[in-house]
PDB file of N, CA, C and O in Angstrom:
ATOM      1  N   UNK A   1     -45.914  36.144 -28.604  1.00  0.00           N
ATOM      2  CA  UNK A   1     -47.373  36.230 -27.848  1.00  0.00           C
ATOM      3  C   UNK A   1     -48.608  35.760 -28.990  1.00  0.00           C
ATOM      4  O   UNK A   1     -48.589  36.360 -30.064  1.00  0.00           O
ATOM      5  N   UNK A   2     -49.087  35.285 -28.894  1.00  0.00           N
ATOM      6  CA  UNK A   2     -50.312  34.550 -30.514  1.00  0.00           C
ATOM      7  C   UNK A   2     -51.383  35.454 -30.362  1.00  0.00           C
ATOM      8  O   UNK A   2     -51.784  35.835 -29.263  1.00  0.00           O
ATOM      9  N   UNK A   3     -51.828  35.785 -31.389  1.00  0.00           N
ATOM     10  CA  UNK A   3     -53.167  36.738 -31.264  1.00  0.00           C
ATOM     11  C   UNK A   3     -53.636  35.200 -31.783  1.00  0.00           C
ATOM     12  O   UNK A   3     -53.121  34.211 -32.305  1.00  0.00           O
ATOM     13  N   UNK A   4     -55.649  35.889 -31.037  1.00  0.00           N
ATOM     14  CA  UNK A   4     -56.215  35.182 -31.382  1.00  0.00           C
ATOM     15  C   UNK A   4     -57.595  35.618 -32.007  1.00  0.00           C
ATOM     16  O   UNK A   4     -58.215  36.249 -31.152  1.00  0.00           O
ATOM     17  N   UNK A   5     -58.199  35.529 -33.010  1.00  0.00           N
ATOM     18  CA  UNK A   5     -59.413  35.685 -33.760  1.00  0.00           C
ATOM     19  C   UNK A   5     -60.655  34.528 -33.701  1.00  0.00           C
ATOM     20  O   UNK A   5     -60.587  33.321 -33.931  1.00  0.00           O
ATOM     21  N   UNK A   6     -61.854  35.390 -33.293  1.00  0.00           N
ATOM     22  CA  UNK A   6     -62.894  34.186 -33.403  1.00  0.00           C
ATOM     23  C   UNK A   6     -63.715  34.943 -33.247  1.00  0.00           C
ATOM     24  O   UNK A   6     -64.005  35.824 -32.439  1.00  0.00           O
ATOM     25  N   UNK A   7     -64.316  34.267 -34.638  1.00  0.00           N
ATOM     26  CA  UNK A   7     -65.144  34.938 -35.552  1.00  0.00           C
ATOM     27  C   UNK A   7     -66.963  34.742 -34.680  1.00  0.00           C
ATOM     28  O   UNK A   7     -67.076  33.721 -34.003  1.00  0.00           O
ATOM     29  N   UNK A   8     -68.052  35.563 -34.738  1.00  0.00           N
ATOM     30  CA  UNK A   8     -69.216  34.896 -34.045  1.00  0.00           C
ATOM     31  C   UNK A   8     -69.753  34.641 -35.406  1.00  0.00           C
ATOM     32  O   UNK A   8     -69.398  35.303 -36.381  1.00  0.00           O
ATOM     33  N   UNK A   9     -70.631  33.654 -35.458  1.00  0.00           N
ATOM     34  CA  UNK A   9     -71.551  33.527 -36.310  1.00  0.00           C
ATOM     35  C   UNK A   9     -72.942  32.843 -35.983  1.00  0.00           C
ATOM     36  O   UNK A   9     -72.911  31.852 -35.254  1.00  0.00           O
ATOM     37  N   UNK A  10     -73.797  33.160 -36.322  1.00  0.00           N
ATOM     38  CA  UNK A  10     -75.362  32.411 -35.741  1.00  0.00           C
ATOM     39  C   UNK A  10     -74.962  30.940 -36.120  1.00  0.00           C
ATOM     40  O   UNK A  10     -74.638  30.507 -37.226  1.00  0.00           O
ATOM     41  N   UNK A  11     -75.071  30.262 -34.881  1.00  0.00           N
ATOM     42  CA  UNK A  11     -75.208  28.945 -34.936  1.00  0.00           C
ATOM     43  C   UNK A  11     -76.381  27.572 -34.931  1.00  0.00           C
ATOM     44  O   UNK A  11     -77.482  27.878 -34.473  1.00  0.00           O
ATOM     45  N   UNK A  12     -76.277  26.637 -35.232  1.00  0.00           N
ATOM     46  CA  UNK A  12     -77.423  25.806 -34.729  1.00  0.00           C
ATOM     47  C   UNK A  12     -78.215  25.213 -33.338  1.00  0.00           C
ATOM     48  O   UNK A  12     -77.375  24.359 -33.051  1.00  0.00           O
ATOM     49  N   UNK A  13     -78.827  25.134 -32.714  1.00  0.00           N
ATOM     50  CA  UNK A  13     -79.026  24.637 -31.269  1.00  0.00           C
ATOM     51  C   UNK A  13     -78.113  23.683 -30.586  1.00  0.00           C
ATOM     52  O   UNK A  13     -77.850  23.615 -29.386  1.00  0.00           O
ATOM     53  N   UNK A  14     -77.519  22.687 -31.945  1.00  0.00           N
ATOM     54  CA  UNK A  14     -76.466  21.901 -31.315  1.00  0.00           C
ATOM     55  C   UNK A  14     -74.977  22.368 -31.282  1.00  0.00           C
ATOM     56  O   UNK A  14     -73.986  21.729 -30.931  1.00  0.00           O
ATOM     57  N   UNK A  15     -75.065  23.454 -31.671  1.00  0.00           N
ATOM     58  CA  UNK A  15     -73.771  24.356 -31.679  1.00  0.00           C
ATOM     59  C   UNK A  15     -73.660  25.490 -30.836  1.00  0.00           C
ATOM     60  O   UNK A  15     -72.619  26.146 -30.868  1.00  0.00           O
ATOM     61  N   UNK A  16     -74.677  25.837 -30.021  1.00  0.00           N
ATOM     62  CA  UNK A  16     -74.982  26.744 -29.102  1.00  0.00           C
ATOM     63  C   UNK A  16     -73.666  26.775 -27.925  1.00  0.00           C
ATOM     64  O   UNK A  16     -73.432  25.819 -27.186  1.00  0.00           O
ATOM     65  N   UNK A  17     -73.003  27.858 -27.920  1.00  0.00           N
ATOM     66  CA  UNK A  17     -72.094  28.279 -27.066  1.00  0.00           C
ATOM     67  C   UNK A  17     -73.038  28.075 -25.293  1.00  0.00           C
ATOM     68  O   UNK A  17     -74.251  28.023 -25.089  1.00  0.00           O
ATOM     69  N   UNK A  18     -71.787  27.997 -24.215  1.00  0.00           N
ATOM     70  CA  UNK A  18     -72.572  27.464 -22.758  1.00  0.00           C
ATOM     71  C   UNK A  18     -71.510  28.481 -21.891  1.00  0.00           C
ATOM     72  O   UNK A  18     -70.573  28.607 -22.680  1.00  0.00           O
ATOM     73  N   UNK A  19     -71.304  28.973 -21.132  1.00  0.00           N
ATOM     74  CA  UNK A  19     -71.539  30.065 -20.039  1.00  0.00           C
ATOM     75  C   UNK A  19     -70.147  29.806 -20.015  1.00  0.00           C
ATOM     76  O   UNK A  19     -69.697  30.317 -18.989  1.00  0.00           O
ATOM     77  N   UNK A  20     -69.332  29.296 -20.615  1.00  0.00           N
ATOM     78  CA  UNK A  20     -67.355  29.026 -20.278  1.00  0.00           C
ATOM     79  C   UNK A  20     -67.099  29.961 -21.605  1.00  0.00           C
ATOM     80  O   UNK A  20     -66.703  31.125 -21.657  1.00  0.00           O
ATOM     81  N   UNK A  21     -67.475  29.017 -22.703  1.00  0.00           N
ATOM     82  CA  UNK A  21     -67.227  29.633 -24.148  1.00  0.00           C
ATOM     83  C   UNK A  21     -67.705  31.244 -24.026  1.00  0.00           C
ATOM     84  O   UNK A  21     -67.072  31.955 -24.807  1.00  0.00           O
ATOM     85  N   UNK A  22     -68.509  31.831 -23.358  1.00  0.00           N
ATOM     86  CA  UNK A  22     -69.268  33.178 -23.360  1.00  0.00           C
ATOM     87  C   UNK A  22     -68.321  34.066 -22.122  1.00  0.00           C
ATOM     88  O   UNK A  22     -68.537  35.277 -22.159  1.00  0.00           O
ATOM     89  N   UNK A  23     -67.578  33.731 -21.329  1.00  0.00           N
ATOM     90  CA  UNK A  23     -66.606  33.839 -20.750  1.00  0.00           C
ATOM     91  C   UNK A  23     -65.593  34.247 -21.241  1.00  0.00           C
ATOM     92  O   UNK A  23     -65.140  35.392 -21.255  1.00  0.00           O
ATOM     93  N   UNK A  24     -65.092  33.050 -21.783  1.00  0.00           N
ATOM     94  CA  UNK A  24     -63.917  32.850 -22.643  1.00  0.00           C
ATOM     95  C   UNK A  24     -64.202  34.017 -23.794  1.00  0.00           C
ATOM     96  O   UNK A  24     -63.464  34.916 -23.391  1.00  0.00           O
ATOM     97  N   UNK A  25     -64.483  34.234 -24.314  1.00  0.00           N
ATOM     98  CA  UNK A  25     -65.034  35.348 -26.091  1.00  0.00           C
ATOM     99  C   UNK A  25     -64.999  36.735 -24.883  1.00  0.00           C
ATOM    100  O   UNK A  25     -64.380  37.785 -25.051  1.00  0.00           O
ATOM    101  N   UNK A  26     -65.498  36.519 -24.167  1.00  0.00           N
ATOM    102  CA  UNK A  26     -65.633  37.746 -23.157  1.00  0.00           C
ATOM    103  C   UNK A  26     -63.573  38.175 -22.833  1.00  0.00           C
ATOM    104  O   UNK A  26     -63.073  39.101 -23.470  1.00  0.00           O
ATOM    105  N   UNK A  27     -63.038  37.666 -22.209  1.00  0.00           N
ATOM    106  CA  UNK A  27     -61.908  37.820 -22.001  1.00  0.00           C
ATOM    107  C   UNK A  27     -61.174  38.074 -23.089  1.00  0.00           C
ATOM    108  O   UNK A  27     -60.211  38.787 -22.806  1.00  0.00           O
ATOM    109  N   UNK A  28     -61.247  37.735 -24.390  1.00  0.00           N
ATOM    110  CA  UNK A  28     -60.511  37.470 -25.768  1.00  0.00           C
ATOM    111  C   UNK A  28     -60.677  39.327 -26.747  1.00  0.00           C
ATOM    112  O   UNK A  28     -59.861  40.068 -27.295  1.00  0.00           O
ATOM    113  N   UNK A  29     -62.247  39.380 -26.495  1.00  0.00           N
ATOM    114  CA  UNK A  29     -62.416  40.607 -26.686  1.00  0.00           C
ATOM    115  C   UNK A  29     -61.681  41.854 -25.950  1.00  0.00           C
ATOM    116  O   UNK A  29     -61.194  42.822 -26.532  1.00  0.00           O
ATOM    117  N   UNK A  30     -61.702  41.624 -24.518  1.00  0.00           N
ATOM    118  CA  UNK A  30     -60.953  42.659 -24.047  1.00  0.00           C
ATOM    119  C   UNK A  30     -59.315  42.632 -24.134  1.00  0.00           C
ATOM    120  O   UNK A  30     -58.667  43.677 -24.064  1.00  0.00           O
ATOM    121  N   UNK A  31     -58.937  41.836 -24.233  1.00  0.00           N
ATOM    122  CA  UNK A  31     -57.305  41.508 -24.594  1.00  0.00           C
ATOM    123  C   UNK A  31     -57.198  40.127 -25.035  1.00  0.00           C
ATOM    124  O   UNK A  31     -57.330  39.151 -24.295  1.00  0.00           O
ATOM    125  N   UNK A  32     -56.855  40.086 -26.763  1.00  0.00           N
ATOM    126  CA  UNK A  32     -56.912  38.764 -27.376  1.00  0.00           C
ATOM    127  C   UNK A  32     -55.353  38.243 -27.215  1.00  0.00           C
ATOM    128  O   UNK A  32     -55.031  37.086 -27.487  1.00  0.00           O
ATOM    129  N   UNK A  33     -54.401  39.270 -26.725  1.00  0.00           N
ATOM    130  CA  UNK A  33     -52.836  38.682 -26.201  1.00  0.00           C
ATOM    131  C   UNK A  33     -52.363  38.208 -25.150  1.00  0.00           C
ATOM    132  O   UNK A  33     -51.165  38.205 -24.865  1.00  0.00           O
ATOM    133  N   UNK A  34     -53.667  37.565 -24.174  1.00  0.00           N
ATOM    134  CA  UNK A  34     -53.147  36.136 -23.250  1.00  0.00           C
ATOM    135  C   UNK A  34     -53.209  35.074 -23.538  1.00  0.00           C
ATOM    136  O   UNK A  34     -53.886  34.360 -24.277  1.00  0.00           O
ATOM    137  N   UNK A  35     -52.063  34.962 -22.580  1.00  0.00           N
ATOM    138  CA  UNK A  35     -51.801  33.020 -22.978  1.00  0.00           C
ATOM    139  C   UNK A  35     -52.950  32.270 -22.709  1.00  0.00           C
ATOM    140  O   UNK A  35     -54.050  32.735 -22.414  1.00  0.00           O
ATOM    141  N   UNK A  36     -52.692  31.248 -22.808  1.00  0.00           N
ATOM    142  CA  UNK A  36     -54.418  30.555 -22.818  1.00  0.00           C
ATOM    143  C   UNK A  36     -53.955  30.380 -21.205  1.00  0.00           C
ATOM    144  O   UNK A  36     -54.789  30.787 -20.395  1.00  0.00           O
ATOM    145  N   UNK A  37     -52.933  29.917 -20.757  1.00  0.00           N
ATOM    146  CA  UNK A  37     -52.478  29.646 -18.931  1.00  0.00           C
ATOM    147  C   UNK A  37     -53.204  30.399 -18.495  1.00  0.00           C
ATOM    148  O   UNK A  37     -54.127  29.931 -17.827  1.00  0.00           O
ATOM    149  N   UNK A  38     -53.106  32.161 -18.702  1.00  0.00           N
ATOM    150  CA  UNK A  38     -53.393  32.906 -18.100  1.00  0.00           C
ATOM    151  C   UNK A  38     -54.933  33.185 -18.315  1.00  0.00           C
ATOM    152  O   UNK A  38     -55.439  33.924 -17.470  1.00  0.00           O
ATOM    153  N   UNK A  39     -55.607  32.791 -19.137  1.00  0.00           N
ATOM    154  CA  UNK A  39     -57.148  32.707 -19.314  1.00  0.00           C
ATOM    155  C   UNK A  39     -57.669  31.396 -18.335  1.00  0.00           C
ATOM    156  O   UNK A  39     -58.357  31.448 -17.316  1.00  0.00           O
ATOM    157  N   UNK A  40     -57.219  30.480 -18.864  1.00  0.00           N
ATOM    158  CA  UNK A  40     -57.226  29.442 -17.973  1.00  0.00           C
ATOM    159  C   UNK A  40     -57.838  29.703 -16.276  1.00  0.00           C
ATOM    160  O   UNK A  40     -58.893  29.368 -15.739  1.00  0.00           O
ATOM    161  N   UNK A  41     -56.391  30.601 -15.674  1.00  0.00           N
ATOM    162  CA  UNK A  41     -56.567  30.932 -14.397  1.00  0.00           C
ATOM    163  C   UNK A  41     -57.695  31.828 -14.168  1.00  0.00           C
ATOM    164  O   UNK A  41     -58.610  31.555 -13.391  1.00  0.00           O
ATOM    165  N   UNK A  42     -57.612  33.015 -14.926  1.00  0.00           N
ATOM    166  CA  UNK A  42     -58.908  33.204 -14.835  1.00  0.00           C
ATOM    167  C   UNK A  42     -60.244  32.814 -14.832  1.00  0.00           C
ATOM    168  O   UNK A  42     -61.132  33.226 -14.085  1.00  0.00           O
ATOM    169  N   UNK A  43     -60.331  31.880 -15.841  1.00  0.00           N
ATOM    170  CA  UNK A  43     -61.583  31.286 -15.874  1.00  0.00           C
ATOM    171  C   UNK A  43     -61.906  30.226 -14.984  1.00  0.00           C
ATOM    172  O   UNK A  43     -63.021  29.711 -14.898  1.00  0.00           O
ATOM    173  N   UNK A  44     -60.766  29.871 -14.235  1.00  0.00           N
ATOM    174  CA  UNK A  44     -60.683  28.169 -13.536  1.00  0.00           C
ATOM    175  C   UNK A  44     -60.860  27.028 -13.696  1.00  0.00           C
ATOM    176  O   UNK A  44     -61.243  26.063 -13.036  1.00  0.00           O
ATOM    177  N   UNK A  45     -60.492  27.269 -14.787  1.00  0.00           N
ATOM    178  CA  UNK A  45     -59.792  26.023 -15.657  1.00  0.00           C
ATOM    179  C   UNK A  45     -58.449  25.370 -16.216  1.00  0.00           C
ATOM    180  O   UNK A  45     -57.512  26.121 -16.488  1.00  0.00           O
ATOM    181  N   UNK A  46     -58.343  24.167 -16.372  1.00  0.00           N
ATOM    182  CA  UNK A  46     -57.101  23.744 -17.099  1.00  0.00           C
ATOM    183  C   UNK A  46     -57.013  24.033 -18.816  1.00  0.00           C
ATOM    184  O   UNK A  46     -57.875  24.042 -19.695  1.00  0.00           O
ATOM    185  N   UNK A  47     -55.502  24.266 -18.821  1.00  0.00           N
ATOM    186  CA  UNK A  47     -54.995  25.030 -19.948  1.00  0.00           C
ATOM    187  C   UNK A  47     -55.645  24.605 -21.074  1.00  0.00           C
ATOM    188  O   UNK A  47     -56.152  25.148 -22.055  1.00  0.00           O
ATOM    189  N   UNK A  48     -55.410  22.849 -20.443  1.00  0.00           N
ATOM    190  CA  UNK A  48     -55.888  22.087 -21.954  1.00  0.00           C
ATOM    191  C   UNK A  48     -57.538  22.505 -22.625  1.00  0.00           C
ATOM    192  O   UNK A  48     -57.996  22.633 -23.761  1.00  0.00           O
ATOM    193  N   UNK A  49     -58.072  22.621 -21.249  1.00  0.00           N
ATOM    194  CA  UNK A  49     -59.842  23.446 -21.679  1.00  0.00           C
ATOM    195  C   UNK A  49     -59.956  24.502 -22.411  1.00  0.00           C
ATOM    196  O   UNK A  49     -60.651  24.651 -23.416  1.00  0.00           O
ATOM    197  N   UNK A  50     -58.888  25.636 -21.617  1.00  0.00           N
ATOM    198  CA  UNK A  50     -59.346  26.859 -22.511  1.00  0.00           C
ATOM    199  C   UNK A  50     -58.927  26.527 -24.156  1.00  0.00           C
ATOM    200  O   UNK A  50     -59.794  26.658 -25.020  1.00  0.00           O
ATOM    201  N   UNK A  51     -57.276  26.007 -24.582  1.00  0.00           N
ATOM    202  CA  UNK A  51     -56.619  25.598 -25.948  1.00  0.00           C
ATOM    203  C   UNK A  51     -58.334  24.720 -26.941  1.00  0.00           C
ATOM    204  O   UNK A  51     -58.753  25.191 -27.998  1.00  0.00           O
ATOM    205  N   UNK A  52     -59.005  23.447 -26.226  1.00  0.00           N
ATOM    206  CA  UNK A  52     -59.873  22.942 -27.188  1.00  0.00           C
ATOM    207  C   UNK A  52     -60.514  23.958 -27.096  1.00  0.00           C
ATOM    208  O   UNK A  52     -60.152  24.703 -28.007  1.00  0.00           O
ATOM    209  N   UNK A  53     -61.428  24.506 -26.376  1.00  0.00           N
ATOM    210  CA  UNK A  53     -62.600  25.487 -26.022  1.00  0.00           C
ATOM    211  C   UNK A  53     -62.320  26.705 -27.627  1.00  0.00           C
ATOM    212  O   UNK A  53     -63.257  26.857 -28.411  1.00  0.00           O
ATOM    213  N   UNK A  54     -60.856  27.483 -27.879  1.00  0.00           N
ATOM    214  CA  UNK A  54     -60.636  27.940 -28.474  1.00  0.00           C
ATOM    215  C   UNK A  54     -60.681  27.769 -30.138  1.00  0.00           C
ATOM    216  O   UNK A  54     -60.916  28.647 -30.969  1.00  0.00           O
ATOM    217  N   UNK A  55     -60.298  25.974 -30.414  1.00  0.00           N
ATOM    218  CA  UNK A  55     -60.051  25.214 -31.356  1.00  0.00           C
ATOM    219  C   UNK A  55     -61.380  25.182 -31.566  1.00  0.00           C
ATOM    220  O   UNK A  55     -61.917  25.596 -32.593  1.00  0.00           O
ATOM    221  N   UNK A  56     -61.893  24.746 -30.713  1.00  0.00           N
ATOM    222  CA  UNK A  56     -63.395  24.684 -31.569  1.00  0.00           C
ATOM    223  C   UNK A  56     -64.655  25.716 -31.501  1.00  0.00           C
ATOM    224  O   UNK A  56     -65.858  25.550 -31.703  1.00  0.00           O
ATOM    225  N   UNK A  57     -63.838  26.906 -31.113  1.00  0.00           N
ATOM    226  CA  UNK A  57     -64.844  28.483 -31.510  1.00  0.00           C
ATOM    227  C   UNK A  57     -64.117  28.766 -33.107  1.00  0.00           C
ATOM    228  O   UNK A  57     -64.643  29.134 -34.157  1.00  0.00           O
ATOM    229  N   UNK A  58     -62.874  28.466 -32.817  1.00  0.00           N
ATOM    230  CA  UNK A  58     -62.776  28.741 -34.212  1.00  0.00           C
ATOM    231  C   UNK A  58     -62.806  28.014 -35.567  1.00  0.00           C
ATOM    232  O   UNK A  58     -62.715  28.460 -36.711  1.00  0.00           O
ATOM    233  N   UNK A  59     -62.932  26.999 -35.189  1.00  0.00           N
ATOM    234  CA  UNK A  59     -63.092  25.952 -35.977  1.00  0.00           C
ATOM    235  C   UNK A  59     -65.073  25.918 -36.811  1.00  0.00           C
ATOM    236  O   UNK A  59     -65.663  25.331 -37.718  1.00  0.00           O
ATOM    237  N   UNK A  60     -65.315  26.775 -35.932  1.00  0.00           N
ATOM    238  CA  UNK A  60     -66.989  26.732 -36.252  1.00  0.00           C
ATOM    239  C   UNK A  60     -67.112  27.903 -37.352  1.00  0.00           C
ATOM    240  O   UNK A  60     -68.311  28.095 -37.555  1.00  0.00           O
ATOM    241  N   UNK A  61     -66.293  28.773 -38.152  1.00  0.00           N
ATOM    242  CA  UNK A  61     -65.901  29.507 -38.809  1.00  0.00           C
ATOM    243  C   UNK A  61     -66.797  29.233 -40.109  1.00  0.00           C
ATOM    244  O   UNK A  61     -66.635  29.910 -41.124  1.00  0.00           O
TER     245      UNK A  61
END
């Protein structure tokens, strides 16, 4: 199991998060030990989308 850490920071308008990012962050705050596959099922997207969104959010630090 992997632990995903996302640090929220103030971002410019160009880097604003969308509704999917917000839902993803909410799920990760609830339980950061969920797999990408489980998160994707809950959010109604494919696993690759979750993986990319998490990476993009982590890269914004």
